[in-house]
PLY file of the C-alpha trace (Angstrom):
ply
format ascii 1.0
element vertex 114
property float x
property float y
property float z
element edge 113
property int vertex1
property int vertex2
end_header
45.91 147.74 59.59
45.21 145.89 56.34
45.85 142.16 56.37
45.44 139.51 53.68
45.26 135.76 54.22
45.63 133.16 51.46
44.30 129.62 51.58
43.53 126.72 49.29
47.01 125.63 48.32
48.21 122.06 48.39
49.55 119.23 46.28
47.80 118.17 43.10
48.52 116.13 40.01
49.13 117.71 36.64
45.91 118.27 34.74
43.87 118.73 37.91
42.51 121.89 39.53
42.96 123.98 42.65
41.20 127.12 43.84
43.01 129.66 45.97
41.29 132.21 48.19
42.49 135.52 49.61
40.50 137.33 52.26
41.13 140.96 53.20
40.04 142.61 56.43
38.53 145.56 54.59
36.09 146.19 51.77
37.75 144.44 48.84
36.13 146.76 46.30
38.36 149.56 47.54
41.49 147.88 46.18
43.13 146.66 43.05
44.02 143.07 43.87
46.48 140.61 42.42
47.99 137.14 42.56
51.73 136.57 42.37
53.84 133.44 42.57
57.43 132.46 43.20
58.80 129.16 41.93
61.83 127.52 43.57
64.96 129.43 42.63
62.93 132.00 40.68
61.89 135.60 41.17
58.34 136.55 42.04
56.12 137.00 39.01
52.67 138.41 38.45
49.90 135.93 37.67
46.68 137.93 37.49
45.10 141.18 38.65
41.62 142.59 39.11
41.04 146.31 39.46
38.41 148.25 41.38
36.09 148.13 38.37
36.45 144.37 37.96
38.71 144.49 34.92
41.26 141.65 34.89
44.67 140.86 33.51
46.09 137.35 33.11
49.70 136.37 32.51
50.31 134.66 29.17
51.75 131.61 30.93
48.41 130.86 32.61
45.92 132.38 30.16
43.15 129.95 29.32
43.83 127.93 32.46
43.60 130.37 35.39
40.78 132.77 36.26
40.84 135.60 38.78
37.66 136.79 40.46
36.38 138.42 43.64
33.30 138.27 45.81
32.56 141.66 47.29
30.10 140.19 49.80
32.85 138.02 51.29
35.79 140.41 50.78
37.52 137.50 49.09
39.51 137.14 45.90
39.94 133.81 44.12
42.32 132.20 41.69
40.79 129.23 39.92
43.63 127.12 38.54
42.70 124.48 35.97
44.83 122.14 33.87
47.69 122.46 36.33
51.23 121.96 35.09
54.40 121.19 37.02
55.60 124.69 36.09
52.77 126.12 38.22
54.52 124.89 41.36
55.43 127.70 43.71
54.45 129.89 46.60
51.38 131.96 45.68
50.77 135.36 47.22
47.83 137.70 47.07
48.37 141.44 47.22
46.39 144.66 47.43
47.34 147.98 45.91
47.23 151.36 47.59
48.19 154.58 45.81
49.28 152.65 42.69
51.64 150.30 44.51
51.44 146.70 45.75
51.80 147.47 49.43
49.78 144.80 51.23
50.74 141.14 50.96
49.52 137.84 52.31
51.74 135.19 53.86
51.64 132.91 50.83
50.16 129.49 50.16
52.15 126.64 48.62
51.03 124.98 45.40
52.84 121.81 44.35
52.01 120.11 41.05
53.42 116.65 40.35
0 1
1 2
2 3
3 4
4 5
5 6
6 7
7 8
8 9
9 10
10 11
11 12
12 13
13 14
14 15
15 16
16 17
17 18
18 19
19 20
20 21
21 22
22 23
23 24
24 25
25 26
26 27
27 28
28 29
29 30
30 31
31 32
32 33
33 34
34 35
35 36
36 37
37 38
38 39
39 40
40 41
41 42
42 43
43 44
44 45
45 46
46 47
47 48
48 49
49 50
50 51
51 52
52 53
53 54
54 55
55 56
56 57
57 58
58 59
59 60
60 61
61 62
62 63
63 64
64 65
65 66
66 67
67 68
68 69
69 70
70 71
71 72
72 73
73 74
74 75
75 76
76 77
77 78
78 79
79 80
80 81
81 82
82 83
83 84
84 85
85 86
86 87
87 88
88 89
89 90
90 91
91 92
92 93
93 94
94 95
95 96
96 97
97 98
98 99
99 100
100 101
101 102
102 103
103 104
104 105
105 106
106 107
107 108
108 109
109 110
110 111
111 112
112 113
């Protein structure tokens, strides 16, 4: 039973930084992993992904400010968020792919930028 747990969210001022973590109860190298977010009144959108080979994708809206990474020794994925903007406010989810689909999801962690 695969489970993911996010942490690191909170309230921060624009221009500051936050770092989110997502821990999976399995070997993280087995999965493509991703970060998604949902702003108030908006649909969920993709933020960044990292595949099983370590290749990454970054959404244009956060490119140059956010970085996705993972630590295989800790089975943890990270989202380093720099130069935060109010538009980054939302509920952030981590997810893991299985058989080419995003099938495992964390509970979400709130990020509020003022």
